DSSP file (Angstrom, degrees, kcal/mol; ACC not computed):
  #  RESIDUE AA STRUCTURE BP1 BP2  ACC     N-H-->O    O-->H-N    N-H-->O    O-->H-N    TCO  KAPPA ALPHA  PHI   PSI    X-CA   Y-CA   Z-CA
    1    1 A M     >        0   0    0      0, 0.0     4,-2.1     0, 0.0     5,-0.2   0.000 360.0 360.0 360.0 -38.9  -60.5   32.1  -50.4
    2    2 A K  H  >  +     0   0    0      1,-0.2     4,-2.4     2,-0.2     5,-0.2   0.885 360.0  52.6 -64.2 -37.7  -62.7   34.7  -52.1
    3    3 A K  H  > S+     0   0    0      2,-0.2     4,-2.7     1,-0.2     5,-0.2   0.913 108.1  50.5 -63.9 -42.4  -65.6   33.7  -49.8
    4    4 A L  H  > S+     0   0    0      1,-0.2     4,-2.4     2,-0.2    -2,-0.2   0.906 111.9  47.4 -62.6 -42.7  -63.3   34.2  -46.7
    5    5 A C  H  X S+     0   0    0     -4,-2.1     4,-2.4     2,-0.2    -1,-0.2   0.910 112.8  49.4 -64.8 -41.6  -62.2   37.6  -47.9
    6    6 A F  H  X S+     0   0    0     -4,-2.4     4,-2.3     2,-0.2    -2,-0.2   0.920 112.2  46.9 -64.4 -44.7  -65.8   38.6  -48.7
    7    7 A I  H  X S+     0   0    0     -4,-2.7     4,-2.4     2,-0.2    -1,-0.2   0.906 112.1  51.0 -64.4 -41.6  -67.1   37.5  -45.2
    8    8 A S  H  X S+     0   0    0     -4,-2.4     4,-2.5    -5,-0.2    -2,-0.2   0.916 109.7  50.8 -60.6 -43.0  -64.2   39.3  -43.5
    9    9 A F  H  X S+     0   0    0     -4,-2.4     4,-2.4     1,-0.2    -2,-0.2   0.911 110.6  48.7 -61.5 -43.1  -65.1   42.5  -45.5
   10   10 A L  H  X S+     0   0    0     -4,-2.3     4,-2.5     2,-0.2    -1,-0.2   0.907 111.6  49.2 -64.4 -41.9  -68.7   42.2  -44.4
   11   11 A L  H  X S+     0   0    0     -4,-2.4     4,-2.5     2,-0.2    -2,-0.2   0.914 112.1  47.9 -65.0 -42.2  -67.8   41.7  -40.7
   12   12 A I  H  X S+     0   0    0     -4,-2.5     4,-2.4     2,-0.2    -2,-0.2   0.917 112.9  48.8 -64.7 -42.4  -65.4   44.7  -40.8
   13   13 A A  H  X S+     0   0    0     -4,-2.4     4,-2.1    -5,-0.2    -2,-0.2   0.906 112.8  47.6 -63.8 -42.1  -68.0   46.9  -42.4
   14   14 A A  H  X S+     0   0    0     -4,-2.5     4,-2.3     2,-0.2    -2,-0.2   0.913 112.8  48.3 -66.6 -42.2  -70.7   45.8  -39.9
   15   15 A F  H  X S+     0   0    0     -4,-2.5     4,-2.5     1,-0.2    -2,-0.2   0.912 111.1  50.8 -63.9 -42.4  -68.4   46.4  -37.0
   16   16 A T  H  X S+     0   0    0     -4,-2.4     4,-2.2     1,-0.2    -1,-0.2   0.898 111.0  48.6 -62.3 -41.0  -67.4   49.8  -38.3
   17   17 A R  H  X S+     0   0    0     -4,-2.1     4,-2.2     2,-0.2    -2,-0.2   0.917 112.2  47.8 -66.9 -43.3  -71.0   50.9  -38.7
   18   18 A L  H  X S+     0   0    0     -4,-2.3     4,-2.0     1,-0.2    -2,-0.2   0.904 112.2  49.9 -64.0 -40.4  -72.0   49.7  -35.2
   19   19 A H  H  X S+     0   0    0     -4,-2.5     4,-1.5     1,-0.2    -1,-0.2   0.898 110.5  49.8 -65.4 -40.2  -69.0   51.5  -33.7
   20   20 A A  H  X S+     0   0    0     -4,-2.2     4,-1.1     1,-0.2    -1,-0.2   0.880 110.3  50.3 -66.4 -37.9  -69.9   54.7  -35.6
   21   21 A Q  H  < S+     0   0    0     -4,-2.2     4,-0.4     1,-0.2     3,-0.2   0.869 107.2  54.3 -68.0 -36.0  -73.5   54.5  -34.4
   22   22 A A  H >< S+     0   0    0     -4,-2.0     3,-0.8     1,-0.2    -1,-0.2   0.866 106.4  52.3 -65.8 -35.8  -72.4   54.0  -30.8
   23   23 A D  H >< S+     0   0    0     -4,-1.5     3,-1.1     1,-0.2    -1,-0.2   0.790 101.5  60.3 -71.3 -27.4  -70.2   57.2  -30.9
   24   24 A T  T 3< S+     0   0    0     -4,-1.1    -1,-0.2     1,-0.2    -2,-0.2   0.593  91.4  68.6 -78.3  -9.0  -73.1   59.4  -32.2
   25   25 A T  T <  S+     0   0    0     -3,-0.8    85,-2.3    -4,-0.4     2,-0.4   0.505  80.7  95.4 -87.6  -2.6  -75.2   58.7  -29.1
   26   26 A K  E <   -A  109   0A   0     -3,-1.1     2,-0.3    83,-0.2    83,-0.2  -0.720  52.6-174.4 -92.3 137.5  -72.9   60.7  -26.8
   27   27 A L  E     -A  108   0A   0     81,-3.4    81,-2.8    -2,-0.4     2,-0.5  -0.884  20.0-127.9-122.4 157.1  -73.6   64.3  -26.0
   28   28 A E  E     -A  107   0A   0     -2,-0.3     2,-0.3    79,-0.2    79,-0.2  -0.909  20.3-166.6-106.4 134.5  -71.6   66.9  -24.1
   29   29 A E  E     -A  106   0A   0     77,-2.9    77,-1.9    -2,-0.5     2,-0.3  -0.895   6.3-153.7-114.0 149.0  -73.2   68.8  -21.2
   30   30 A Y  E     -A  105   0A   0     -2,-0.3     2,-0.4    75,-0.2    75,-0.2  -0.911   7.6-169.2-123.8 151.9  -71.6   71.9  -19.7
   31   31 A C  E     -A  104   0A   0     73,-2.2    73,-3.0    -2,-0.3     2,-0.5  -0.999  11.5-148.5-139.0 138.2  -71.9   73.4  -16.2
   32   32 A E  E     -AB 103  49A   0     17,-2.5    17,-2.2    -2,-0.4     2,-0.6  -0.946   9.4-162.7-109.2 125.2  -70.7   76.8  -14.9
   33   33 A L  E     -AB 102  48A   0     69,-3.2    69,-2.4    -2,-0.5     2,-0.5  -0.933   8.6-171.0-105.7 121.3  -69.7   77.0  -11.3
   34   34 A T  E     -AB 101  47A   0     13,-2.8    13,-2.6    -2,-0.6     2,-0.4  -0.953   2.0-173.0-115.7 130.3  -69.6   80.5   -9.9
   35   35 A T  E     -AB 100  46A   0     65,-2.3    65,-2.5    -2,-0.5     2,-0.4  -0.973   5.5-175.3-125.3 138.4  -68.2   81.3   -6.5
   36   36 A T  E     - B   0  45A   0      9,-2.0     9,-3.4    -2,-0.4     2,-0.2  -0.994  29.7-115.7-129.9 138.8  -68.1   84.6   -4.6
   37   37 A K  E     - B   0  44A   0     -2,-0.4     7,-0.2     7,-0.2     2,-0.2  -0.515  29.7-123.8 -74.0 136.1  -66.4   85.2   -1.3
   38   38 A R    >   -     0   0    0      5,-2.1     3,-1.2    -2,-0.2     2,-0.2  -0.542  32.1-101.9 -77.3 145.0  -68.7   86.0    1.7
   39   39 A S  T 3  S+     0   0    0      1,-0.3    -1,-0.1    -2,-0.2     4,-0.1  -0.452 100.6   0.9 -67.9 136.6  -68.0   89.2    3.5
   40   40 A F  T 3  S+     0   0    0      1,-0.2     2,-0.3    -2,-0.2    -1,-0.3   0.811 118.5  90.0  57.5  35.2  -66.2   88.8    6.8
   41   41 A S  S <  S-     0   0    0     -3,-1.2    -1,-0.2     2,-0.2    -3,-0.1  -0.982  74.5-133.8-153.3 159.1  -66.0   85.0    6.4
   42   42 A N  S    S+     0   0    0     -2,-0.3     2,-0.1    -3,-0.1    -2,-0.1   0.502  82.1  93.6 -90.1  -6.5  -63.8   82.3    5.0
   43   43 A K        -     0   0    0     -4,-0.1    -5,-2.1    31,-0.1     2,-0.3  -0.338  64.4-142.1 -84.9 167.3  -66.8   80.6    3.3
   44   44 A V  E     -B   37   0A   0     29,-0.6     2,-0.4    28,-0.2    -7,-0.2  -0.904  13.0-121.5-128.2 155.3  -68.0   81.2   -0.2
   45   45 A N  E     -B   36   0A   0     -9,-3.4    -9,-2.0    -2,-0.3     2,-0.4  -0.842  32.3-157.1 -91.4 134.9  -71.4   81.4   -2.0
   46   46 A V  E     -B   35   0A   0     -2,-0.4     2,-0.4   -11,-0.2   -11,-0.2  -0.949  12.9-178.3-119.7 131.7  -71.7   78.8   -4.7
   47   47 A E  E     -B   34   0A   0    -13,-2.6   -13,-2.8    -2,-0.4     2,-0.4  -0.992   9.9-156.7-128.5 139.1  -74.0   78.9   -7.8
   48   48 A F  E     -BC  33  56A   0      8,-3.1     8,-3.3    -2,-0.4     2,-0.5  -0.924   3.4-167.1-112.7 138.2  -74.4   76.2  -10.5
   49   49 A D  E     +BC  32  55A   0    -17,-2.2   -17,-2.5    -2,-0.4     6,-0.1  -0.945  10.6 174.3-125.4 109.1  -75.6   76.9  -14.0
   50   50 A F        -     0   0    0      4,-0.5   -20,-0.2    -2,-0.5     5,-0.1   0.217  59.6-101.2 -96.6  13.0  -76.5   73.8  -15.9
   51   51 A G  S    S+     0   0    0      3,-0.2     4,-0.1   -19,-0.1   -20,-0.1   0.723  89.0 122.9  77.6  21.7  -77.9   75.7  -18.9
   52   52 A E  S    S-     0   0    0      2,-0.5     3,-0.1     0, 0.0    -1,-0.1   0.249  89.8 -99.3 -99.2  11.6  -81.5   75.3  -17.9
   53   53 A G  S    S+     0   0    0      1,-0.2     2,-0.3     0, 0.0    -4,-0.0   0.484 100.0  75.0  85.2   1.9  -82.3   79.0  -17.7
   54   54 A K  S    S-     0   0    0      6,-0.0    -4,-0.5     2,-0.0    -2,-0.5  -0.993  72.3-130.5-144.5 150.6  -82.0   79.1  -13.9
   55   55 A K  E     -C   49   0A   0     -2,-0.3     2,-0.7    -6,-0.1    -6,-0.2  -0.803  14.3-138.7-101.8 142.9  -79.1   79.1  -11.5
   56   56 A F  E     +C   48   0A   0     -8,-3.3    -8,-3.1    -2,-0.4     2,-0.2  -0.895  61.2  87.7-100.8 114.8  -78.9   76.8   -8.5
   57   57 A G  S    S-     0   0    0      3,-1.4   -10,-0.2    -2,-0.7     5,-0.1  -0.622  89.6 -17.1-166.6-133.7  -77.5   78.7   -5.6
   58   58 A K  S    S+     0   0    0      1,-0.2   -11,-0.1    -2,-0.2    -2,-0.0   0.919 136.5  34.2 -63.7 -46.9  -78.7   80.9   -2.7
   59   59 A D  S    S+     0   0    0      1,-0.3    -1,-0.2    -4,-0.0    -3,-0.1   0.778 132.7  29.9 -81.0 -27.2  -82.1   81.8   -4.1
   60   60 A N  S    S-     0   0    0     -5,-0.1    -3,-1.4     2,-0.0    -1,-0.3  -0.777  90.3-149.9-133.1  86.1  -82.7   78.4   -5.8
   61   61 A P        -     0   0    0      0, 0.0     2,-0.4     0, 0.0    -3,-0.1  -0.199  12.7-120.4 -68.1 147.7  -80.8   75.7   -3.8
   62   62 A L        -     0   0    0      8,-0.4     8,-3.4    -6,-0.1     2,-0.4  -0.680  29.6-152.6 -81.5 135.3  -79.4   72.6   -5.4
   63   63 A K  B     -E   69   0B   0     -2,-0.4     6,-0.2     6,-0.3     5,-0.0  -0.869   5.4-132.5-113.9 146.3  -80.8   69.4   -3.9
   64   64 A D    >   -     0   0    0      4,-2.6     3,-1.6    -2,-0.4    -1,-0.1  -0.087  44.5 -79.2 -82.7-171.6  -79.2   66.0   -3.6
   65   65 A E  T 3  S+     0   0    0      1,-0.3    -1,-0.1     2,-0.1    -2,-0.0   0.754 130.5  52.2 -63.7 -25.5  -80.7   62.7   -4.6
   66   66 A T  T 3  S-     0   0    0      2,-0.1    -1,-0.3     3,-0.0     3,-0.1   0.492 119.2-107.0 -90.6  -3.1  -82.7   62.5   -1.4
   67   67 A G  S <  S+     0   0    0     -3,-1.6     2,-0.2     1,-0.3    -2,-0.1   0.448  74.5 136.2  93.5   0.7  -84.2   65.9   -1.8
   68   68 A K        -     0   0    0      1,-0.1    -4,-2.6    -5,-0.0    -1,-0.3  -0.569  64.6-101.9 -82.0 146.3  -82.2   67.7    0.9
   69   69 A V  B     -E   63   0B   0     -6,-0.2     2,-0.6    -2,-0.2    -6,-0.3  -0.499  35.4-136.1 -67.1 129.7  -80.7   71.1    0.2
   70   70 A K        -     0   0    0     -8,-3.4    -8,-0.4    -2,-0.2     2,-0.4  -0.807  21.4-169.5 -94.1 120.2  -77.0   70.7   -0.6
   71   71 A N        -     0   0    0     -2,-0.6     2,-0.4   -10,-0.1    -8,-0.0  -0.858   7.0-152.2-108.2 144.9  -74.7   73.2    1.1
   72   72 A F        -     0   0    0     -2,-0.4   -28,-0.2   -28,-0.2   -26,-0.1  -0.962  10.4-163.3-120.5 133.0  -71.0   73.7    0.2
   73   73 A D  S    S-     0   0    0     -2,-0.4   -29,-0.6     1,-0.1     2,-0.3   0.786  74.5  -5.5 -82.7 -29.6  -68.4   75.0    2.7
   74   74 A N  S  > S-     0   0    0    -31,-0.2     4,-1.5     1,-0.1    -1,-0.1  -0.918  78.2 -89.5-155.3 178.0  -65.8   75.8    0.1
   75   75 A V  H  > S+     0   0    0     -2,-0.3     4,-2.5     1,-0.2     5,-0.2   0.886 120.7  54.7 -64.9 -40.7  -64.9   75.7   -3.6
   76   76 A V  H  > S+     0   0    0      1,-0.2     4,-2.6     2,-0.2    -1,-0.2   0.872 104.5  54.9 -63.9 -36.9  -63.2   72.3   -3.4
   77   77 A D  H  > S+     0   0    0      2,-0.2     4,-1.8     1,-0.2    -1,-0.2   0.918 110.6  45.6 -60.5 -44.3  -66.4   70.8   -1.8
   78   78 A A  H  X S+     0   0    0     -4,-1.5     4,-1.9     2,-0.2    -2,-0.2   0.889 112.9  50.3 -66.8 -39.8  -68.4   72.0   -4.8
   79   79 A M  H  X S+     0   0    0     -4,-2.5     4,-2.7     1,-0.2    -2,-0.2   0.884 109.4  50.9 -67.1 -38.5  -65.8   70.7   -7.2
   80   80 A N  H  X S+     0   0    0     -4,-2.6     4,-2.2     2,-0.2    -1,-0.2   0.874 106.8  55.6 -64.8 -36.7  -65.8   67.3   -5.5
   81   81 A Y  H  X S+     0   0    0     -4,-1.8     4,-0.5    -5,-0.2    -2,-0.2   0.934 112.2  41.8 -59.9 -47.1  -69.6   67.2   -5.8
   82   82 A L  H ><>S+     0   0    0     -4,-1.9     5,-2.2     1,-0.2     3,-1.1   0.909 112.4  54.3 -67.7 -41.7  -69.4   67.7   -9.5
   83   83 A G  H ><5S+     0   0    0     -4,-2.7     3,-1.4     1,-0.3    -1,-0.2   0.857 103.1  56.1 -61.5 -35.9  -66.5   65.3  -10.0
   84   84 A A  H 3<5S+     0   0    0     -4,-2.2    -1,-0.3     1,-0.3    -2,-0.2   0.689 106.1  53.0 -68.9 -17.3  -68.3   62.5   -8.2
   85   85 A R  T <<5S-     0   0    0     -3,-1.1    -1,-0.3    -4,-0.5    -2,-0.2   0.159 128.4 -93.1-105.0  16.9  -71.1   63.0  -10.8
   86   86 A G  T < 5S+     0   0    0     -3,-1.4    21,-0.3     1,-0.3     2,-0.3   0.499  77.2 141.6  91.9   5.1  -68.9   62.6  -13.8
   87   87 A W      < -     0   0    0     -5,-2.2     2,-0.4    -6,-0.1    -1,-0.3  -0.610  33.8-157.6 -82.8 140.6  -68.1   66.3  -14.5
   88   88 A K  E     -D  105   0A   0     17,-2.9    17,-2.4    -2,-0.3     2,-0.3  -0.951  23.4-112.1-117.8 138.0  -64.5   67.2  -15.6
   89   89 A L  E     +D  104   0A   0     -2,-0.4    15,-0.2    15,-0.2     3,-0.1  -0.518  34.9 173.6 -70.1 128.7  -63.0   70.7  -15.2
   90   90 A V  E     -     0   0A   0     13,-3.4     2,-0.3     1,-0.4    14,-0.2   0.835  62.0 -14.8 -99.9 -52.0  -62.4   72.4  -18.5
   91   91 A T  E     -D  103   0A   0     12,-1.3    12,-2.9     2,-0.0    -1,-0.4  -0.989  51.4-148.3-153.3 156.9  -61.3   75.9  -17.5
   92   92 A A  E     -D  102   0A   0     -2,-0.3     2,-0.7    10,-0.2    10,-0.2  -0.995   6.3-154.3-130.4 136.1  -61.2   78.2  -14.6
   93   93 A S  E     +D  101   0A   0      8,-3.7     8,-1.7    -2,-0.4     2,-0.6  -0.872  23.1 173.7-112.0  97.0  -61.4   82.0  -14.7
   94   94 A L        +     0   0    0     -2,-0.7     2,-0.1     6,-0.2     6,-0.1  -0.913   2.8 170.6-109.9 123.0  -59.6   83.3  -11.6
   95   95 A G        -     0   0    0     -2,-0.6     3,-0.0     2,-0.3     5,-0.0  -0.356  50.7 -86.0-112.6-164.7  -59.1   87.1  -11.3
   96   96 A V  S    S+     0   0    0     -2,-0.1     2,-0.3     1,-0.1    -1,-0.0   0.889 112.0  26.7 -73.4 -40.6  -57.9   89.4   -8.6
   97   97 A A  S    S-     0   0    0      2,-0.1    -2,-0.3     1,-0.0    -1,-0.1  -0.846  97.3 -68.2-121.5 158.3  -61.4   89.6   -7.0
   98   98 A S  S    S+     0   0    0     -2,-0.3     2,-0.1    -4,-0.1   -62,-0.1  -0.400  81.6  84.3 -74.3 159.5  -64.3   87.3   -6.9
   99   99 A P        -     0   0    0      0, 0.0     2,-0.4     0, 0.0   -63,-0.2   0.354  59.4-166.8 -83.7 156.9  -66.5   86.0   -8.5
  100  100 A Y  E     -A   35   0A   0    -65,-2.5   -65,-2.3    -2,-0.1     2,-0.4  -0.892   5.3-150.3-110.5 143.4  -64.6   83.1   -9.9
  101  101 A Y  E     -AD  34  93A   0     -8,-1.7    -8,-3.7    -2,-0.4     2,-0.4  -0.941  11.7-174.9-120.0 136.4  -65.9   81.0  -12.8
  102  102 A Y  E     -AD  33  92A   0    -69,-2.4   -69,-3.2    -2,-0.4     2,-0.5  -0.998  11.6-152.6-128.7 131.6  -65.3   77.3  -13.4
  103  103 A I  E     -AD  32  91A   0    -12,-2.9   -13,-3.4    -2,-0.4   -12,-1.3  -0.911  14.7-173.1-107.4 128.7  -66.5   75.5  -16.5
  104  104 A F  E     -AD  31  89A   0    -73,-3.0   -73,-2.2    -2,-0.5     2,-0.3  -0.847   2.6-167.5-117.9 155.1  -67.2   71.7  -16.3
  105  105 A R  E     +AD  30  88A   0    -17,-2.4   -17,-2.9    -2,-0.3     2,-0.3  -0.982   7.1 175.4-139.8 149.7  -68.1   69.2  -19.0
  106  106 A R  E     -A   29   0A   0    -77,-1.9   -77,-2.9    -2,-0.3     2,-0.4  -0.988  26.9-123.4-150.4 155.1  -69.3   65.6  -19.1
  107  107 A E  E     +A   28   0A   0     -2,-0.3     2,-0.3   -21,-0.3   -79,-0.2  -0.828  31.5 177.8 -98.9 135.8  -70.4   63.2  -21.7
  108  108 A V  E     -A   27   0A   0    -81,-2.8   -81,-3.4    -2,-0.4     2,-0.2  -0.927  29.7-110.4-132.1 157.8  -73.8   61.6  -21.5
  109  109 A L  E      A   26   0A   0     -2,-0.3   -83,-0.2   -83,-0.2   -84,-0.1  -0.594 360.0 360.0 -83.9 150.3  -75.8   59.2  -23.6
  110  110 A K              0   0    0    -85,-2.3    -1,-0.1    -2,-0.2   -84,-0.1   0.499 360.0 360.0 -61.3 360.0  -78.8   60.5  -25.5
């Protein structure tokens, strides 16, 4: 009986350690989506900031997996793009006038 308890204790300790190590390999990334309304149009300008020291937008376009420049017709289109890539909306800063800011987060492995 003592052997069974000892083996159970070792298995539980090993499982707990493996589970704790698996959780430490996850990191959180953040993205800021900034939108500004275009003058005399229903469309918006969209900029992404992934924290890399540069913004992806009008001057530095975001490219898809095939290398083509990705254009967005509206805010929902840009949000769907991020959502399809695992990003979750954290907060939105909506004021009376643009620009509007949206913060997204996702978990990635190291």
